[in-house]
C-alpha positions as CSV (number, residue, x, y, z in Angstrom):
1,M,0.0,0.0,0.0
2,P,1.4,3.5,-0.9
3,E,2.8,5.5,2.0
4,E,0.4,8.3,1.3
5,A,-2.5,6.0,1.8
6,V,-1.1,4.5,5.0
7,K,-0.5,7.8,6.8
8,P,-4.2,8.7,7.3
9,L,-4.9,5.2,8.7
10,V,-2.1,5.4,11.1
11,T,-3.2,8.8,12.3
12,F,-6.8,7.6,12.9
13,A,-5.6,4.5,14.7
14,M,-3.4,6.6,17.0
15,A,-6.5,8.7,17.7
16,K,-8.5,5.6,18.6
17,A,-11.0,6.4,15.9
18,E,-13.9,4.1,15.1
19,Q,-14.8,3.4,11.5
20,I,-18.5,3.0,11.1
21,W,-21.1,2.5,8.3
22,I,-24.1,4.7,8.9
23,P,-27.4,3.9,7.2
24,G,-28.2,6.9,5.0
25,Y,-31.2,7.8,3.0
26,Q,-32.8,4.8,1.2
27,D,-30.4,2.4,2.9
28,H,-27.3,4.1,1.3
29,Q,-24.3,3.2,3.5
30,V,-22.3,6.2,4.6
31,D,-18.6,5.6,5.3
32,A,-17.7,7.5,8.4
33,M,-15.1,7.8,11.2
34,L,-15.9,8.8,14.7
35,L,-13.0,10.3,16.7
36,P,-13.2,10.5,20.5
37,P,-12.2,13.6,22.6
38,A,-8.5,13.5,23.6
39,S,-9.2,13.6,27.3
40,S,-12.6,12.3,28.0
41,G,-12.5,9.1,25.9
42,R,-14.9,7.3,23.5
43,D,-17.7,6.6,26.0
44,A,-18.1,10.2,27.1
45,V,-21.4,10.8,25.3
46,D,-22.0,13.8,27.5
47,R,-19.2,15.6,25.6
48,P,-20.4,17.4,22.4
49,V,-20.0,15.9,19.0
50,I,-19.2,17.9,15.8
51,M,-20.2,16.6,12.5
52,L,-17.8,17.9,9.8
53,C,-19.3,18.4,6.3
54,N,-16.5,18.3,3.7
55,P,-15.7,21.0,1.2
56,N,-16.0,20.1,-2.5
57,G,-13.9,17.1,-3.5
58,G,-12.9,16.3,0.1
59,L,-12.3,12.9,1.5
60,Y,-12.4,12.3,5.3
61,E,-9.3,10.1,5.1
62,F,-7.2,13.2,4.2
63,H,-9.2,15.8,6.1
64,H,-6.6,16.1,8.9
65,L,-3.9,16.7,6.3
66,Q,-5.7,19.6,4.7
67,M,-7.3,21.3,7.8
68,D,-6.8,21.2,11.5
69,W,-10.4,21.0,12.6
70,I,-10.1,17.4,13.9
71,K,-7.2,18.3,16.2
72,F,-8.9,21.6,17.2
73,Y,-12.1,19.9,18.3
74,T,-10.8,16.7,19.8
75,T,-7.7,18.1,21.6
76,R,-8.4,21.8,22.3
77,L,-12.1,21.5,22.9
78,D,-12.3,17.9,24.1
79,C,-15.2,17.0,21.7
80,H,-16.1,14.0,19.6
81,V,-15.7,14.5,15.8
82,L,-17.5,12.7,13.1
83,V,-16.1,12.8,9.5
84,Y,-17.6,11.1,6.6
85,N,-17.6,10.9,2.8
86,Y,-20.4,12.0,0.4
87,R,-22.0,9.7,-2.1
88,G,-19.6,8.9,-4.9
89,Y,-16.5,9.7,-2.8
90,G,-14.1,7.1,-1.4
91,R,-15.8,3.8,-0.6
92,C,-19.3,5.4,-0.7
93,K,-21.4,4.3,-3.7
94,G,-23.9,6.4,-5.7
95,S,-23.6,9.7,-7.4
96,P,-23.1,13.1,-5.8
97,S,-26.1,15.4,-5.5
98,P,-27.0,18.1,-3.0
99,A,-30.4,16.6,-2.3
100,M,-29.0,13.1,-1.5
101,H,-26.1,14.7,0.6
102,N,-28.7,16.6,2.6
103,L,-30.8,13.5,3.4
104,D,-27.7,11.5,4.2
105,G,-26.6,14.3,6.6
106,L,-30.0,14.2,8.3
107,A,-29.7,10.4,8.7
108,I,-26.2,10.9,10.3
109,V,-27.5,13.4,12.9
110,N,-30.4,10.9,13.7
111,Y,-27.8,8.2,14.2
112,L,-25.6,10.3,16.5
113,K,-28.7,11.2,18.6
114,N,-30.7,8.0,18.7
115,E,-28.1,5.3,18.3
116,R,-25.1,6.8,20.0
117,G,-26.9,8.9,22.6
118,F,-25.0,12.2,22.1
119,V,-26.6,15.1,24.0
120,Q,-25.2,18.0,22.1
121,I,-24.6,18.0,18.3
122,A,-23.0,20.7,16.1
123,V,-22.8,20.6,12.3
124,H,-19.8,22.4,10.8
125,G,-20.1,22.8,7.0
126,E,-17.1,24.2,5.1
127,S,-17.5,25.6,1.6
128,I,-20.0,23.3,-0.4
129,G,-20.4,21.4,2.9
130,G,-22.3,24.5,4.2
131,L,-25.3,23.3,2.0
132,V,-25.5,20.1,4.0
133,A,-25.0,21.9,7.3
134,T,-27.7,24.5,6.9
135,Y,-30.2,21.9,5.6
136,V,-29.6,19.6,8.6
137,A,-29.7,22.5,11.1
138,C,-32.9,23.8,9.5
139,T,-34.6,20.4,9.4
140,S,-33.4,18.4,12.4
141,P,-34.5,19.2,16.0
142,H,-31.4,17.5,17.3
143,V,-28.8,20.1,16.1
144,N,-27.7,22.5,18.8
145,V,-25.2,24.6,16.8
146,L,-24.6,25.4,13.2
147,I,-21.2,26.6,11.9
148,A,-21.5,27.9,8.3
149,D,-17.9,28.2,7.3
150,R,-16.9,30.1,4.2
151,T,-19.9,28.9,2.3
152,L,-22.1,30.2,-0.5
153,A,-25.6,31.8,-1.0
154,T,-26.6,29.5,-3.9
155,V,-24.7,27.4,-6.5
156,P,-26.0,29.5,-9.4
157,A,-24.9,32.7,-7.8
158,L,-21.4,31.4,-7.4
159,A,-21.3,30.0,-11.0
160,Q,-22.3,33.4,-12.3
161,R,-19.4,35.1,-10.6
162,M,-16.8,32.4,-11.2
163,I,-17.7,31.8,-14.9
164,A,-20.3,34.0,-16.5
165,R,-23.9,35.1,-16.0
166,W,-25.1,32.3,-18.3
167,A,-23.5,29.7,-16.1
168,G,-26.1,30.3,-13.3
169,T,-28.9,29.7,-15.8
170,V,-27.3,26.4,-16.9
171,V,-27.0,25.2,-13.4
172,D,-30.7,26.0,-12.8
173,W,-32.0,24.4,-16.0
174,V,-29.7,21.4,-16.2
175,M,-29.0,20.4,-12.6
176,R,-32.4,21.3,-11.1
177,W,-30.7,21.6,-7.7
178,D,-32.3,23.4,-4.8
179,T,-29.3,25.1,-3.2
180,D,-30.9,28.1,-1.4
181,N,-28.5,28.3,1.5
182,V,-29.7,31.7,2.7
183,Q,-33.2,30.8,3.6
184,K,-32.1,27.6,5.3
185,Y,-29.6,29.5,7.3
186,L,-32.2,32.1,8.4
187,D,-34.7,29.4,9.2
188,A,-32.3,27.3,11.3
189,P,-33.7,27.5,14.9
190,C,-30.4,26.6,16.7
191,A,-27.5,28.8,17.7
192,K,-25.5,29.7,14.6
193,I,-22.4,31.4,13.4
194,L,-21.5,32.5,9.9
195,C,-17.8,32.6,9.2
196,S,-16.8,34.5,6.0
197,D,-13.8,36.0,4.4
198,P,-14.8,38.9,2.1
199,S,-11.6,38.5,0.1
200,D,-12.2,34.7,-0.4
201,E,-10.9,33.9,-3.9
202,I,-13.3,30.9,-4.3
203,I,-16.5,31.9,-2.7
204,L,-16.6,35.4,-4.1
205,D,-18.1,38.0,-1.8
206,G,-21.2,38.7,-3.8
207,A,-22.1,35.0,-3.8
208,S,-21.2,34.3,-0.2
209,L,-23.7,33.3,2.4
210,K,-22.8,36.4,4.5
211,S,-23.6,38.7,1.6
212,G,-26.7,36.6,0.7
213,V,-28.2,37.0,4.1
214,A,-27.5,40.8,4.0
215,L,-29.0,41.2,0.5
216,S,-32.0,39.2,1.6
217,V,-32.6,41.4,4.6
218,E,-31.8,44.8,3.1
219,L,-32.9,44.5,-0.5
220,N,-35.3,41.5,-0.3
221,D,-33.1,39.7,-2.9
222,K,-34.1,36.0,-3.2
223,T,-32.0,34.9,-6.2
224,F,-28.6,36.6,-5.5
225,D,-28.0,36.8,-9.3
226,L,-25.1,38.8,-10.6
227,P,-26.5,42.3,-11.2
228,R,-26.9,43.1,-14.9
229,Q,-24.2,45.6,-15.8
230,S,-24.3,47.7,-19.0
231,V,-23.3,51.2,-19.7
232,A,-26.7,51.8,-21.3
233,D,-28.6,51.3,-18.0
234,G,-26.1,53.2,-16.0
235,S,-24.5,50.2,-14.3
236,P,-20.8,50.0,-13.7
237,A,-18.5,47.9,-15.8
238,P,-18.2,44.1,-15.2
239,P,-16.0,42.9,-12.3
240,V,-12.3,43.1,-12.8
241,S,-9.2,41.4,-11.4
242,P,-7.3,43.2,-8.6
243,A,-4.3,43.6,-10.9
244,K,-6.3,45.7,-13.4
245,A,-8.5,47.5,-10.9
246,V,-6.9,50.9,-11.2
247,C,-7.0,50.8,-15.0
248,K,-10.6,49.6,-15.1
249,I,-11.8,52.1,-12.7
250,G,-10.4,54.7,-15.0
251,I,-12.7,53.8,-17.9
252,C,-15.9,53.0,-16.0
253,F,-17.4,56.4,-16.5
254,G,-16.7,59.7,-18.3
255,P,-15.6,62.9,-16.6
256,C,-19.2,64.0,-16.0
257,S,-20.7,60.6,-15.1
258,S,-24.2,60.2,-16.4
259,S,-26.9,57.6,-15.9
260,V,-30.4,56.9,-17.0
261,V,-31.3,55.8,-13.4
262,S,-33.9,58.3,-12.1
263,E,-32.4,60.8,-9.8
264,A,-35.5,60.8,-7.7
265,A,-35.6,57.0,-7.5
266,S,-31.9,56.8,-6.5
267,R,-31.8,59.7,-4.0
268,P,-31.3,58.4,-0.4
269,V,-34.0,59.4,2.0
270,V,-32.9,59.3,5.7
271,G,-35.0,56.8,7.6
272,Q,-36.3,54.9,4.5
273,P,-35.2,51.4,3.4
274,L,-32.2,50.8,1.1
275,T,-33.2,50.3,-2.5
276,E,-31.5,48.8,-5.6
277,S,-31.5,52.2,-7.3
278,M,-29.6,53.8,-4.4
279,V,-27.0,51.1,-4.3
280,L,-26.5,51.2,-8.1
281,R,-26.1,55.0,-8.1
282,F,-23.7,54.7,-5.1
283,S,-21.5,52.2,-7.0
284,E,-21.4,54.5,-10.0
285,A,-20.5,57.5,-8.0
286,V,-17.8,55.7,-5.9
287,L,-16.1,54.3,-9.0
288,S,-16.3,57.6,-10.8
289,V,-14.8,59.6,-7.9
290,G,-12.0,57.0,-7.7
291,R,-11.3,57.2,-11.4
292,R,-11.3,61.0,-11.5
293,A,-9.0,61.3,-8.5
294,L,-6.5,59.0,-10.1
295,E,-6.9,60.7,-13.4
296,H,-6.2,64.1,-11.8
297,E,-3.0,62.8,-10.1
298,T,-1.8,61.2,-13.4
299,G,-2.5,64.4,-15.3
300,R,-0.6,66.4,-12.7
301,D,2.3,64.1,-12.9
302,D,2.4,64.3,-16.7
303,E,2.2,68.1,-16.6
304,Q,5.0,68.4,-14.1
305,H,7.1,66.0,-16.2
306,R,6.5,68.1,-19.4
307,R,7.3,71.3,-17.5
308,H,10.5,69.8,-16.2
309,E,11.6,68.7,-19.6
310,S,11.0,72.1,-21.1
311,G,12.9,73.8,-18.3
312,A,9.9,75.7,-17.0
313,L,9.9,74.0,-13.6
314,E,12.7,76.3,-12.3
315,E,10.8,79.4,-13.3
316,T,7.6,78.5,-11.3
317,E,6.8,78.6,-7.7
318,P,7.1,75.3,-5.7
319,C,3.8,73.3,-5.9
320,G,3.8,73.0,-2.1
321,D,3.0,76.7,-1.7
322,T,-0.7,76.3,-2.2
323,S,-1.7,79.6,-0.7
324,D,0.1,81.5,-3.4
325,A,-1.2,79.1,-6.0
326,A,-4.7,79.6,-4.8
327,A,-4.3,83.4,-4.9
328,T,-2.9,83.5,-8.4
329,G,-4.9,80.7,-10.0
330,S,-8.0,82.0,-11.7
331,S,-9.6,78.6,-12.3
332,D,-9.2,77.1,-8.9
333,V,-11.3,77.7,-5.7
334,A,-9.6,77.2,-2.4
335,I,-11.3,75.4,0.5
336,F,-10.2,76.5,3.9
337,M,-10.3,73.9,6.7
338,D,-10.1,74.4,10.4
339,D,-7.4,72.8,12.5
340,A,-9.3,69.7,13.4
341,V,-10.0,68.6,9.8
342,A,-6.8,70.0,8.4
343,A,-4.9,67.9,11.0
344,S,-6.5,64.7,9.6
345,V,-5.3,65.5,6.2
346,V,-1.8,66.6,7.3
347,E,-1.6,63.5,9.5
348,I,-1.9,61.3,6.4
349,A,0.7,63.3,4.5
350,A,3.1,63.5,7.5
351,A,3.1,59.7,8.1
352,P,2.5,58.0,4.8
353,E,4.0,54.8,6.1
354,T,1.2,54.5,8.6
355,Q,-1.8,56.1,6.8
356,P,-3.9,54.7,4.1
357,I,-4.7,55.6,0.5
358,L,-4.6,54.1,-2.9
359,R,-1.5,55.6,-4.3
360,A,1.6,57.2,-2.9
361,D,1.2,60.3,-5.1
362,L,-2.2,60.9,-3.5
363,V,-0.4,61.2,-0.2
364,E,1.8,63.8,-1.7
365,A,-1.2,65.6,-3.0
366,S,-2.8,65.8,0.4
367,A,0.4,67.2,1.8
368,S,0.6,70.0,-0.8
369,V,-2.9,71.2,-0.2
370,A,-3.3,71.3,3.6
371,P,-4.7,73.3,5.2
372,T,-6.3,74.6,2.0
373,L,-7.7,72.5,-0.8
374,K,-8.1,73.4,-4.5
375,F,-11.3,72.3,-6.2
376,P,-11.8,70.1,-8.0
377,G,-8.6,68.0,-8.4
378,E,-7.2,68.1,-4.9
379,L,-10.7,67.8,-3.4
380,L,-11.4,64.7,-5.4
381,A,-8.2,63.2,-4.1
382,V,-9.3,63.9,-0.5
383,V,-12.8,62.6,-1.0
384,W,-11.5,59.4,-2.7
385,M,-9.0,59.0,0.1
386,Q,-11.9,59.0,2.6
387,L,-14.1,56.6,0.6
388,A,-11.3,54.1,-0.1
389,R,-10.6,53.6,3.6
390,L,-14.3,53.3,4.7
391,D,-14.6,50.2,6.9
392,G,-17.7,48.1,6.2
393,Y,-17.5,46.4,9.7
394,C,-17.3,42.9,8.0
395,G,-13.6,42.8,7.3
396,Q,-13.3,44.9,4.2
397,V,-12.9,48.5,3.2
398,L,-14.8,50.1,0.3
399,L,-11.6,50.3,-1.8
400,Q,-11.4,46.5,-1.8
401,A,-15.0,46.1,-2.9
402,A,-14.6,48.8,-5.6
403,E,-11.4,47.3,-7.2
404,N,-12.3,43.6,-6.9
405,G,-15.9,43.5,-8.2
406,G,-17.4,46.9,-9.1
407,H,-21.1,47.2,-8.5
408,D,-21.6,43.6,-7.4
409,K,-19.2,43.8,-4.5
410,I,-20.1,47.4,-3.6
411,R,-23.7,46.2,-3.4
412,A,-22.8,43.3,-1.1
413,W,-20.5,45.6,0.9
414,T,-23.3,48.2,1.4
415,A,-25.9,45.6,2.5
416,S,-23.5,43.9,4.8
417,L,-22.5,47.2,6.4
418,L,-26.1,47.8,7.4
419,T,-27.2,44.2,8.3
420,W,-24.2,43.2,10.3
421,G,-22.8,46.6,11.2
422,G,-26.1,47.5,12.7
423,Y,-25.6,45.0,15.5
424,M,-22.1,46.2,16.5
425,A,-21.7,46.3,20.3
426,P,-21.0,49.8,21.7
427,E,-17.5,48.9,22.5
428,R,-16.8,47.9,18.9
429,R,-18.3,50.7,16.9
430,R,-15.2,52.8,16.8
431,E,-12.9,49.9,16.2
432,R,-11.9,48.7,12.8
433,S,-12.9,45.3,11.6
434,L,-9.6,44.6,9.9
435,E,-6.0,45.5,10.6
436,P,-4.2,48.0,8.4
437,F,-2.8,46.3,5.3
438,E,-0.3,47.2,2.7
439,R,-1.2,48.1,-0.9
440,G,1.4,49.1,-3.4
441,G,3.8,50.2,-0.6
442,I,1.1,52.2,1.2
443,L,-0.4,51.1,4.5
444,I,-4.2,51.2,4.3
445,V,-5.8,52.1,7.7
446,P,-9.6,51.7,7.9
447,I,-11.8,54.5,9.3
448,T,-15.4,54.5,10.4
449,I,-18.3,55.9,8.4
450,A,-18.9,58.5,11.1
451,E,-15.4,59.9,10.5
452,V,-15.9,60.0,6.7
453,H,-19.3,61.7,7.2
454,A,-17.7,64.4,9.4
455,V,-14.9,65.2,6.9
456,L,-17.3,65.4,3.9
457,Q,-19.7,67.6,5.9
458,H,-16.9,70.0,6.7
459,L,-15.8,70.2,3.1
460,A,-19.3,70.9,2.0
461,E,-19.6,73.7,4.5
462,Q,-16.4,75.3,3.3
463,H,-17.1,75.1,-0.4
464,T,-20.5,76.0,-1.7
465,S,-19.8,74.3,-5.1
466,F,-19.2,71.0,-3.4
467,K,-22.7,69.7,-4.1
468,Y,-22.7,70.8,-7.7
469,D,-20.5,67.9,-8.5
470,Y,-22.9,65.1,-9.6
471,D,-20.9,62.2,-8.1
472,I,-19.6,63.9,-4.9
473,D,-23.0,65.2,-4.1
474,F,-24.5,61.7,-4.3
475,V,-21.6,60.2,-2.3
476,M,-22.2,62.7,0.4
477,L,-25.9,62.0,0.5
478,M,-25.3,58.2,0.6
479,V,-22.6,58.5,3.4
480,E,-25.1,60.6,5.4
481,Y,-27.8,58.0,4.8
482,L,-25.6,55.0,5.8
483,D,-24.3,56.8,8.9
484,D,-27.8,57.7,10.0
485,A,-29.1,54.2,9.3
486,L,-26.4,52.7,11.6
487,Q,-27.0,55.3,14.3
488,R,-30.8,54.5,14.2
489,R,-30.1,50.8,14.5
490,W,-27.6,51.3,17.3
491,R,-30.0,53.5,19.3
492,H,-32.7,50.9,18.9
493,L,-30.3,48.2,20.0
494,D,-29.1,50.1,23.0
495,S,-32.6,51.2,24.1
496,S,-34.2,47.8,23.9
497,T,-34.3,45.5,26.9
498,I,-31.0,43.8,27.4
499,E,-31.2,40.1,27.8
500,K,-28.3,38.0,29.0
501,R,-28.4,34.2,28.9
502,D,-26.2,32.1,31.1
503,V,-24.9,28.6,30.3
504,A,-28.0,27.0,32.0
505,G,-30.3,28.9,29.6
506,E,-31.7,31.3,32.3
507,S,-32.3,34.9,31.3
508,V,-32.0,38.1,33.3
509,Q,-34.2,41.0,32.2
510,I,-32.8,44.5,32.8
511,D,-35.2,47.4,32.9
512,K,-34.3,50.4,30.7
513,K,-34.2,52.6,33.8
514,T,-31.6,50.4,35.7
515,D,-28.5,52.3,36.9
516,S,-26.2,52.6,34.0
517,R,-23.2,51.1,35.8
518,A,-25.3,48.0,36.8
519,A,-26.6,47.8,33.3
520,A,-23.2,47.9,31.8
521,G,-22.2,44.9,33.8
522,Q,-25.1,43.0,32.4
523,R,-24.5,43.8,28.8
524,K,-24.2,40.9,26.3
525,T,-20.9,39.2,26.1
526,V,-18.5,41.0,23.7
527,I,-16.3,38.5,21.9
528,P,-13.3,40.0,19.9
529,L,-13.9,39.9,16.1
530,L,-17.4,38.5,16.5
531,I,-20.6,40.4,15.6
532,N,-23.2,39.0,18.0
533,T,-26.6,40.1,16.7
534,E,-28.7,38.4,19.4
535,D,-31.1,37.9,16.6
536,A,-32.4,34.3,16.3
537,R,-32.5,34.5,12.4
538,L,-29.1,36.1,11.9
539,G,-27.0,34.5,14.6
540,C,-23.4,35.7,14.7
541,L,-20.9,36.8,12.1
542,L,-17.1,36.0,12.3
543,P,-15.2,38.0,9.7
544,L,-12.2,36.0,8.5
545,R,-9.0,36.8,6.7
546,C,-7.5,33.3,6.4
547,G,-8.7,32.7,2.8
548,H,-10.7,29.8,1.6
549,N,-8.7,26.6,2.1
550,K,-6.5,27.6,5.0
551,N,-6.6,27.1,8.7
552,Y,-8.1,29.8,10.9
553,E,-5.7,32.3,12.5
554,D,-5.4,31.9,16.3
555,A,-7.5,35.0,16.9
556,E,-10.3,33.6,14.7
557,K,-10.2,30.3,16.6
558,Q,-10.5,32.1,19.8
559,A,-13.5,34.0,18.5
560,L,-15.1,30.6,17.5
561,I,-14.4,29.2,21.0
562,G,-15.9,32.3,22.5
563,F,-19.1,31.8,20.5
564,L,-19.3,28.1,21.5
565,R,-18.9,29.0,25.1
566,H,-21.4,31.9,24.9
567,V,-24.2,29.6,23.5
568,G,-23.4,26.9,26.2
569,F,-22.1,24.3,23.8
570,I,-18.8,23.9,25.6
571,G,-17.5,24.9,29.0
572,S,-14.3,26.7,29.8
573,V,-11.2,25.9,27.7
574,K,-7.7,25.7,29.0
């Protein structure tokens, strides 16, 4: 027997694993392996059991070589783990299909509960395995916890984004598969957590379960199709690769961006629901501002280069003396900023190694215009600088959505900001959801929407022509709308009766008029990284940055442990 085939068997033997055949749907025999907890032993049925649902093409024999979930659950959490193969994989007969996988998964849970006597059962579905996990959690009364790990909204939605729009139709017509993961997740009555990496290269963000839930809640989207994108109807250009993002943003729209989308239909109204027209116009405006800002910097660089070659550079004033430039330039209007706002601009210019923007030359631009700004070029640079760093609370800034997917990802980013960001705990609302990251030699540092709103408001007050720019005007309206929507949701969250559940399931009601210090001690548990909605339909969100087929980072594992402890699935962990 080849050495590669022997290693998994030796590993399972050392772990005292038990190979079993579980009767599946219509007497199909499911090849499975049950691994005992490292400390408690095989007979400790009072310890929780986790059923792992494989990603696409996965075999349980090699699961421990690809991911560390088996070791994590058996050793670190002292739980049982059941791994198994889908139909058509390994020694299992039959042909793969989502419907059969779901019914086999249901049979496995019944086996664990009725035949083995396990008290607590969790289903952990990774990638395509999330389809099985959400179905079982939605259908079986025996499931206590659902872990939807880097999974999708629907198969057609993913096919559209990975291949082309027509691919989703082919999957629907030919396969006839019911893969609505979103509704099953929302309907699952158990404790649940949705783990998602917005930069996942396999489950693209617009097709992820995280985005699907948000789009369903905010826009009543039930199909999660790739939005139609054509210049004729005012939609942005098709999604582009990160490598070509800057170039593509530059050709999405003309200098005076125009659209046939009704201005009245797309105009944000504070206090009203989000609409498709609003998101479409927002995407258009964001991409246009980004393109125009980069275009301005490129043009400025070209002009300086030409002047340098002609020898005119020595005869002109230094470009850093913007007060003189503003006084002598007849075509530019200066924007004067007070110390507070000017400091934020100067801060970026003074420490480019620690402050975020898209390009290094935009950092130089901000340095040359503080504390006055020249409209429109320098103003565009500052506006784009603010938008690019805008944190969506789900592990991604607006820049990443704009460059990696255009309207589709901006749409998902916006819906996710409201759905998940609306449940941020007070202690987390000023914190960033992702660490600063480097892009082209520049460190991108996320900022909150409240900060962006404050800067844009100040610029508008100082420059009366600010709102006459078609794109900047709409961006400002939309930022105001999103900031207000979050503030409304947070006020509602904070003013509602706080309910805290202990491990035994008892709840303590705290009256709104309770002393603030006592109430603060009774607030819901705040787990780092985790967005705990306390909503039975939404569950919790764990933003990831580990990618699709990689192990969780330690902080992400700690957040998952915190969730499992919070819902009473496990006790304290050493």
